[in-house]
C-alpha positions as CSV (number, residue, x, y, z in Angstrom):
1,M,63.4,-34.9,74.6
2,G,59.9,-33.5,73.5
3,L,60.7,-31.4,69.0
4,L,60.5,-28.4,70.5
5,E,62.8,-28.3,72.9
6,T,65.1,-30.6,70.2
7,F,64.4,-27.2,67.8
8,G,63.7,-24.0,70.2
9,E,67.0,-22.7,69.4
10,V,66.4,-22.9,65.8
11,F,62.6,-22.2,65.9
12,S,62.0,-19.5,68.7
13,P,60.2,-16.6,67.5
14,I,62.3,-13.4,65.5
15,P,61.3,-10.0,67.8
16,L,60.3,-8.4,64.4
17,K,59.9,-4.5,64.7
18,R,56.2,-3.6,64.5
19,Q,55.0,-1.2,62.4
20,K,52.1,1.2,63.1
21,A,49.3,-0.1,60.8
22,K,48.3,2.2,57.5
23,S,44.0,3.4,58.5
24,V,42.0,2.6,55.4
25,Y,41.3,5.7,55.6
26,K,44.7,7.1,54.1
27,I,45.5,4.0,51.9
28,V,42.2,4.5,50.0
29,K,43.0,8.3,50.0
30,D,46.5,6.9,48.3
31,V,45.0,3.8,46.4
32,Y,42.4,6.7,45.0
33,D,45.5,9.7,44.3
34,M,47.7,6.6,41.9
35,M,44.0,6.1,39.9
36,N,43.4,7.2,36.7
37,N,40.7,9.9,35.8
38,E,37.8,6.6,34.9
39,F,37.6,3.6,37.5
40,D,35.8,0.9,39.1
41,S,34.7,0.0,42.5
42,I,36.7,-2.9,41.9
43,T,40.2,-2.0,41.0
44,L,40.1,0.8,43.5
45,I,39.1,-2.2,46.4
46,R,41.4,-4.9,44.8
47,I,44.1,-2.7,44.9
48,V,43.1,-1.1,48.3
49,R,43.1,-4.9,50.1
50,Y,46.3,-5.5,49.0
51,K,48.1,-3.0,49.9
52,S,46.4,-3.1,53.5
53,L,47.2,-6.3,53.6
54,R,43.9,-7.0,54.8
55,P,42.1,-9.1,51.7
56,D,39.0,-10.1,54.4
57,L,38.3,-5.5,54.6
58,Y,35.1,-5.4,53.4
59,D,33.6,-3.9,50.4
60,G,31.1,-1.3,52.2
61,T,33.8,-0.6,54.6
62,I,36.2,0.4,51.7
63,L,33.6,2.8,50.2
64,R,32.5,4.9,52.4
65,E,35.6,5.7,53.9
66,L,36.2,7.4,49.9
67,R,32.7,9.0,50.7
68,Q,34.3,10.1,53.7
69,L,36.9,11.5,51.3
70,R,34.8,13.3,49.5
71,E,33.0,14.2,51.8
72,D,35.6,15.5,53.6
73,G,36.8,18.0,50.9
74,K,40.1,16.1,50.6
75,I,38.4,14.2,46.6
76,N,36.4,14.3,44.2
77,F,34.5,12.5,41.9
78,T,31.1,11.3,40.9
79,V,29.6,8.2,40.1
80,I,29.1,7.8,36.3
81,D,27.9,4.2,36.0
82,R,26.0,2.9,39.1
83,R,25.4,-0.2,37.7
84,K,29.0,-0.9,36.8
85,S,30.0,1.5,39.7
86,K,32.2,3.0,37.6
87,Y,33.4,6.1,38.5
88,K,35.4,9.4,37.4
89,K,37.5,12.1,39.2
90,L,36.6,16.2,39.2
C-alpha cells in the first residue's frame, strides 16, 4: 500500500469555491483611490501586486491600466517627476 492510499482521506483535496478574480483595471482603480494626493509608481505597483495576488504582474501592465483609467475619464492625474515616477492627483 502506497503513501497516497494510506493517507488518501487525510490529504484529499477539499473543493474550494472559486471566486471571480478582479481585473487589474479594477484593482488599479481601487488602489489609486486610496493613494495620497501625491504618490510614486513603485508604491502603486507594489500595492496592486499585493491586492491582485499576482507578484509577477509586470510594471508596464499596471501603469498601462493607470493610463487607460485616465483616458476613460475615471481618474485624473499628472506626472510631476518623470525621473522618479511621481504623480499628483488632480
